[in-house]
KOLMARFI-667396 format. One record per residue: x, y, z of N, C-alpha, C, O in turn; residue in one letter. Coordinates in steps of 0.1 Angstrom, whole numbers, plus 5000, padded with zeros to 4 digits. Atoms other than C-alpha are relative to their C-alpha. Layout:
XYZXYZXYZXYZA
...
This chain:
499450054987595045010147499349855003498149825002M
500150124999595344640157499050015014498950115021N
500750014987592944480185500749985009500049965019T
498950024988595944430208499950185007500250215019A
500049864994595444830210499050015013499350065024S
501149984990592244810230500149865012499149795014Y
499450084987593744580258499850075013500850145014K
500049964987592944710294501449985005502050085009I
498550054995596344520305500850114996501550155005S
498949945007598244760284499950135009500950195011D
499949874990597145060310500349955012499650005020Y
500050024985598244900342501550025003502449984996D
498549964996601445010361499749945012498649925016Y
499650004987603044920396500150105011501150175013D
499749864992602345180421499949955014498949915019L
499649984986604045170458498950075011498750185014P
501249934990601145200484500250105006499350175007K
499949884996602845470500500050114992500350224998H
500249865009602345710471498750004995498350064985L
501549975002598545670472499850135011499950095023I
499849884992598346030489498449955009497449895004A
501350074991595645970520499750175006498750205011Q
500449834995596046390529500250084990501150054982Y
499049925012596446670505500850095005500450155015P
499149904998599346890506499450105010498250115011T
500549894991599247180534499350114993498250154996D
501049915007598647440506499849964985500649894979K
500450085010596747350477500750004987501049904981R
498749965014599047520447501349955004502349964998D
498150035002602247370462499949874998501149824998E
499850155007601247010450501250024987501450124981S
499250035010604046890426499350024987498249974986R
500650015013603246960388501049924989502149974988L
499450055011604646750361499450044988498250024985L
500849955014604246910327500849914989502149904988I
499950055011604246700297499850064988498850134987L
499949935014605146820262499549864989500249784984H
499950135009603346550241500649994989501249894988K
499550025010604546600209501649985004501949894997E
498449994996608546630222500449885010501549835011S
500550084991607246390250501350025013501749935020S
499149934991609946640270499349995015498150015015K
500649974987609146630309500650115007501850135006I
499349914992609646910331499249985015498149935016E
500950044986608846910372500250155003501150235000H
500149864994607547230388499149965011499049855016R
500750004991605147320414498850074994499050174986K
501249955004601447390407499850104997499350144987F
500449845005601347770411500750034990500350134985Y
499349955013603847800382499349974988499650024977E
500650015013601147670359499550144993499050154981I
500349905008600448020352501150064989500950154980V
498749975009603748040334499649934985500049974974E
500350105013602247780307498650064992498350014981Y
500949945006599248000299500350134995500950215002L
499749905006599148270275498750124999497650094994N
500949875003597048610274498849964986499249954975C
501150045009593548510255499549854999498349824995G
499950134993594048150266498649995010498250075018D
501450054992590847990281500149895011500449785006V
499550094990591247800314498349975006497750045014L
501150064995587847570320500049925014500749835019V
499950054984587047500355498649925001497849964993L
500750094998584347230367499250055011499950025021N
500449974987582047380395499249925007498549975016D
501150104993580147100405500549985013501849995015T
499850014984580147050444499649855002498749784997K
500050164993580546690462498950045012499050135020V
501249994990577446660484500749875009501349775006A
499750104988578146490518499349895001498649875011P
501150105008576546190503500049875012499049795013A
500150134993577545930527499249965013500049995022R
500949994991574945860552499749885010499649785004I
499850154990574545600584498449995002497750095001L
501450024995571145450594499749875007500749805009G
500450104992569345170612498949944993498150014987T
501050065006567244880601499249995013499750035024R
501050004992563944800619500549865009500049825019T
499650114990565944490633501150075011501650025021T
498649944990568544730649501350034992502050134993G
499049995004571044660628500650144987500050234981G
499749835006573144940609500449984986500749874980K
499850015018573445030572500550114998500250205006V
499049915007575645250554499650034988499549944979E
500449995016574445420524500950144992501150254997G
499249895009576345640496498650044989498249954981L
501049945008573545860478500750044988501850094987I
499350005017573945850439499450134996500050234995I
501049905006571046070428498950025000498549924994R
501649974998567346200433499649964981499950024971E
500050025014566046010402498350064999497950094987I
501549955002561946150409499850085014500650075023E
500849954989560146340435500349925012499749835009E
500050044987560946200471500949804996501049705003N
499450135002562845880453501450034999501750144994R
499049985001566545840455500949854994500549744997W
499250105002569145600442501150005008502050085008E
498849984986571445510470500949824999500449724995V
499350134999574345220474499649985013499450085019L
500450034988573245050506501149835005501249725001L
499350134995575744810527499349965014498850055022Q
500350074989574644590555500549885006501049794999S
499050174997576144280576498949934996499349814995N
501150115004572844110565499450064989499450184986H
500649945011570744110536498950095000498050075007R
501149895001568644410526498749954992498849894981L
501250045009565044340514499150104994499350224997K
500949885004562444530496498950005008498549915015E
501049914988559844740515500550015014499750035024N
499649984987561944750543500250165003500450254995E
500049874995561945050565501650055004502249955008L
499049944995565045250573499950135007499050215005L
500349904995565645510596501650105001502550085009T
498649895002568545790588500150085012499150125017F
499849894987569946020619498849975006498050065004D
501150004993567245890640498750024999497849975006N
501249955004564546040626499349994984498149994981S
500450005016564346030587499949854995500949784994V
500650135004562345730574500450004983500550104977K
499550005012563445600539499249844999499149785009G
500350125003561745270524500749964988500750034978Q
499650105011563545000502499050004990497949974995I
501150065011561544960469500549894992499949784992L
499150105008563944770448501350024996501950134996Y
498250005003567544700437499750004985498949934979R
499649985017568544820400500949904994501649825001N
498750085009570644630372501550075006502650005007D
498949924994573244860386500949955014502149975017A
499650024989573444720421499650105016499950085028G
500349884989572145020439498449975001497649914993S
501549984995568845060456499350114996499950214992W
501049875002565745290449499350025013498349955013I
500849974990564345410482498950134999499050234991I
500849875000561545650490500250045013500349975023A
499849924984561845910516498350085004497450134998V
501649954997558746020535499950174995499050234989E
500049854997559846390539501550094990502550124997D
499149965007562046550508501050105008502250095008K
499449864992563146860529500749925011501949935013K
499450054986563746670560500949904996501849875004Q
498750105008565846410537501450104999502550065004F
499349925008567846700522500750075014501950075014A
499449954986568546880559500849905006501949945010E
499450114995569746530573501549964993502549934999M
498450015006572446500544500950135001502150124999I
499349914998573546840551500649995012501849995013E
499350034984573846800589500549885004500949895016K
499650144998574846430591501049964991502149914994S
499150045008576246370559501549985001502150065009G
498649984999579846300555500549974987500049894979R
499249995014582246340526500449834994501049744999M
499850175006582246020502501550064996501750154988P
498650025005585845980499500449894992499749794993L
499550135011587545750473500449885013500849895024P
500050124990587545390487501850005002502149945013P
498550004997591745430486500550085009501750085014Y
499549904988591645710510499349945014498149945015I
500350094988591245520546499950115012501050165017K
500149924987589745730576499149905013498249835012R
500750054986588545610608498750055001498650174998A
501149935000584945680612499750075012498850155015S
500349924985585345800646500950164996500950265003S
498949875001587946080632499450084996499350064983D
500449855001586246420633500650114993500250184984E
499149915005589046600632500550014983500750114976S
499350035014590246460598498850044991498950104980H
501449985008586346490586499750144999499050174990G
500349855005586246860589500950044992500650134985I
499149965008589346890572499649944987499950014978H
500550055014587946650542498950084996498750084984D
501149935003584946860541500550124991499850174982N
499649865007586947170528500849944995500650004985E
498950015007589847020513499449884985499949874974R
500350095010587846740493498650044991497649984988Y
501049915008585947030473500850144995501550215003Q
499149885007587447310448499550135008498450155013T
500549884993587347650461498850044992498050104999I
501149925008584847760434498849894997498049914988Y
501150084999582447460440498850065001498850155010A
501149914999579147590435498649904997497749915004K
501250065000576447330421500249885006501049815002K
500350114997575647070442499549884994498449904988M
500350105007575446740429500949854996500449744994G
499250125001578546530426500549905012500649955024A
499750064989579646230447501749965000502349885007I
498649975003583246270435500650114996500150184988A
499749825003585446590434500749954987501149844984A
499049995013587046700402501450045005501750165007P
499050024992590246630416501150104994501950165001T
498949925002592546840391499750135005500750205006A
500349894996590847140402500150065016499950175019G
499850004988591547080439501350095004501550145015L
499049944997594847250433500150154998501150224999H
499849845004593847610424499550065015498650015023F
500749924986593447880454499850164994500450214984T
500649875004591848220449501050084996500850154986T
498949895003595148430448500549934987500850004978N
499350075012596448150420498950064988499450134979L
500849945009593048240399500050134996499750154984L
500149885001593348600404501050064989500850154981Q
498849935004597048610392499849944984500350014975E
500350085011595948360363499250134989499550164978I
501349915004592848650356500850134995500350214987S
499649855001595248940355500749984989500950074982R
499150025010597348770330499150004986499649964976K
500750005012594648810305499149874996498549854986G
500550165004593448450306498450005003498050055014I
501449994999589648410303499749865012500449765009K
500350094992588248160332498850004997498150104996I
501450015003584947980322499749895009500549805010V
500650144995582647740343499449914994499049954983Y
500850145006581047420334499549935010499949955021I
500050074987579347190354499849844997498949824989T
500050135003579746800352499949925015500949935022L
499950084990578446580383500649914998499949824991H
499450104997580846350388499449875005499149885017V
500850074992579246020396500849865002501949844997G
499150164997580245630408500949954990501949904993L
499350075008581445540376501650054996502250014987G
498749925001584745770382500849905006502049905003T
499050124991586145480406499749864995500149765001F
500350145004584545190384501349944992501749994982K
498750085009587644960373499249964987498049954986P
500650065012587344820338500549864998501749844996I
500050144998586744430340500349964986501249884986H
499950075014586744360303501550044994502050154992K
498650005007590144280286499850124986500850184982E
500249935015588744460252499050155012498050165019D
500849874992587744810270499250054992498350114999F
501249955005585544910243498849935005497849995000R
501050094997582944640259499550075013498450035019Q
500549944986582744870292499050104999499250194991H
501049934999579745030298500450165012500750145023N
499449894992580545410312498650055006497550015001I
501249994993578045540336499850194995500650284995H
500149835005576045890322500150075011499850025022K
499949924990576746180341499550144996500050194986E
500549895002574846520342501050134995502150155000F
498749945001576546790326499150164996497950154991Y
500549895007575747180318501350094996502350105003N
499049915006577747430296499450124999498650134990I
501049905004576347810300500550054985501650034980P
499749935015576148000266501150064999501950044990E
498949934997578448270280501749924998502749974994E
498650074999581247980285500249934983501349914979A
499950025016580547870247500550074995501550064988V
499549875008580848180234501750034999502550034989D
498749994996584148230251501049924995502149964991T
499250095008585547940238499949964989500749864988I
500149985011584547950205500650134992501050144981N
499049865004586148300204501149975000501649994989K
498950024997589148210215500749914991501949934988A
499950125009589247890192500550094987501650104981K
499449925017589048130159500950105005501150194996S
499049904999591648350173501449915002502549975004L
498850074998593948060177500549985014501649925016G
499750014986594148060214499749885006498749835002K
500350134995594247760234499250005013499250095022K
501150064991591647560257500749955008501549875004I
498950114988593247420290498549965011497950025019F
501050094991590547170304500749955014501849895015A
499550014986591047120341499049895004497949915007T
500250134997590546750346499149934988498650004979G
500650075010588846480327498650014999498049984989T
501549974999585346580337499550114991498550104984S
499849865008585846920319500249964989499149984982T
500050085011587146730289499149944996498749964984C
501450075006584346520285498750094999497750064992R
501349935007581946780285500550114988499650144980V
499749965008583846990263499949924985499249964975L
500450115013584146700238498849924998498849834990E
501250044998580546600244499550104992499050054982T
500549925008579246920229500950034988500350114981I
499149985013582146940201499349884992499149894980A
500450125009580646590192498750014995498349954985S
501350015004577146700193499850164990498850234990N
499749905009578246970168499050165006498450234999Y
500949924992576647220197500750174998501850175001T
499249884998577847580195499050125009499050245007T
500449914992575547730221499549915016500049805019E
499850064990574347650256499449864998498549844991K
500550134999573947270263499849965014500350015023S
499950114988573147030290499049894997498049894990S
500650145001572146690294500649885012501049905023G
499250124993573546340304500749954990500149914980R
499050035009576846250288500749825005500949785016T
499350154997578345860285500949974988501049874982N
499049995008581045980263501149955005501750015014L
499050074997583645740266501450024989501549974978F
498749975007587045870253501349915002501849895013I
498650125002590145620244500749984988500250004977Y
499149995014592945580220499249934990498449854993P
499549855003592845690195498450074998497350024996P
501349904998590446000198500550124994501750144996Y
499649885005590646330179499150105011497950105011K
500449894992590146610204499950124993500850184988F
500549885007588146890191500250135006500750225000K
500149864991587947160220501150005008501650115010L
498750024989590847030244501150034994501349964984T
498449985003594347170237500849975009501849915006D
499150034992595847120268499249945010498049945008S
500750084989594746920298500849995012502049965012L
499550024986595446940336499549905010498649945017I
500650114991594746620355501049935007502249935005T
499350064989595846420384500449874995500049834984N
499650125005597546080382499049895005498649895017F
501150054998594945820377500349825002501249764998H
500250174995594045440390500449924985500149964974L
499550125011595445160366498549954994497449955000Q
501450065007592745020343498550065002497450015003R
501449934999590345330345499950074988500750124981S
500249885011588645520321500750114998501050164987T
499449835000590345830332501549974993501750044983L
498950045006593845690323499750004986500450074978I
500350025015592245580290499850174994500150194982L
500249865006591445960282501150055000501450114989L
498749924998594646100295500949964990501650044984A
499150085010596445810272499650064985500350114976S
500749925014594045940244500950164995501650204986A
499649845001594846290251501750014993502050054981F
498850015000598646230254501049894993502249904992A
499350115007599645910236500049895015500149935026G
499850084992599845580256501450005005501749965017R
498650064996603645560257500750145006501850135012E
499949914992603845900270499649985012500549975021N
500550044988601545830297501049915010501449935022I
499450144989603345510311501550075003502050055014A
499049944993606645720310500150085008501050085017S
500249904989605346020328499949905014500749895023S
500250114986604045750354501249975006501650005018Y
498950074993607045570356500750125006500750145018E
499549884992608945910362499650055012500450075022E
500849954986606546030387500449925009500949975019A
499950084989606945720407501449985005501749945016I
498450014992610745710409500250145007501050155017S
499949884990610446060422498850025009498450145011L
500750014991607945960446498850145001498550215011D
501449925001605046190434499249945007499449835011Y
501150064993601846140452498950004989498750084981R
501150035009598945960434498450035004498050035016F
501650005005595245990428499450115006500150225005Y
500649924998592846190443500450145007500150265004S
499349874991594746420470501450014996502250085002Y
498949965001597746380450500650104991499950204989G
499649905007600046570427499349994986498549904983D
500749975013599046700392500849984988502049974991C
499049985010600346680356499250124992498150174994M
500749885011599846940328500349944985501449934981L
499650065014599846800293499550144991498550204990I
500149905011600747050265499949944986499850024977L
């Protein structure tokens, strides 16, 4: 493969602004579904609830049960100025990594107050540009996040800060119905289309459903700035795959059944354990960067939304389906007014 194939500019496309979905469809499973048959390049157009027709008895549907934390918090500085924070993760007892924004320059050792009473002290800024803060009371800080934290919507979804009615809506809809393990700062968006009824219908057909966890981090929205995308550093994200899930997947594989990964996050976990030659439960932090060419070891089919230009996610989808297939699918989706990104429509790549 020549060097030109590693150019991120080859993964760009023009998207009319009105196709960036600002709100989800009224019903989760009524999003549109573009079916791409990667070998023949054939494209079909369906509704998401019709996905059940493409799964067969004995296949395995893998879902990511991470839960989005209401990680956007507001605070004040000792000067009285406002500060907005996005909590990334707890790095050790009472110490958190947070993205902070203020109109004036923040300083080390400065005290911040969140929700009028919860104190935090800025310790230092790390190489990634986020801040490490120490909190006085972990329990109080966690309660404040749960009570006052707002859903950390992606930057391309615009909301007025005073828009409480839509805030409540987002708290429900920017979360999968099976979200369980708190820790993500972005939703695994391919899973947003599933409903309880649809999962029951899939189960009744004899398809196994297993859950893994990958806490989606800030890296999911980080654009690739290097023209040679191999030079891009991908964020590490926590993952866990239970023994039961691995056993179900291995058994299905041995019987020639298909593994359907719901989302790029799920796909990365499957390919991480395959790369580590693990055949039992596994957890850790992965920075597996999947781009063309890549030989997929566990993932047979991919359920995925339409992704941002020049992103690690579009590279993964292109590695799975082929760059030309993804480019032509996106072109067709745009011509038919599909809705893009987190709250948008979906693809099934077979």
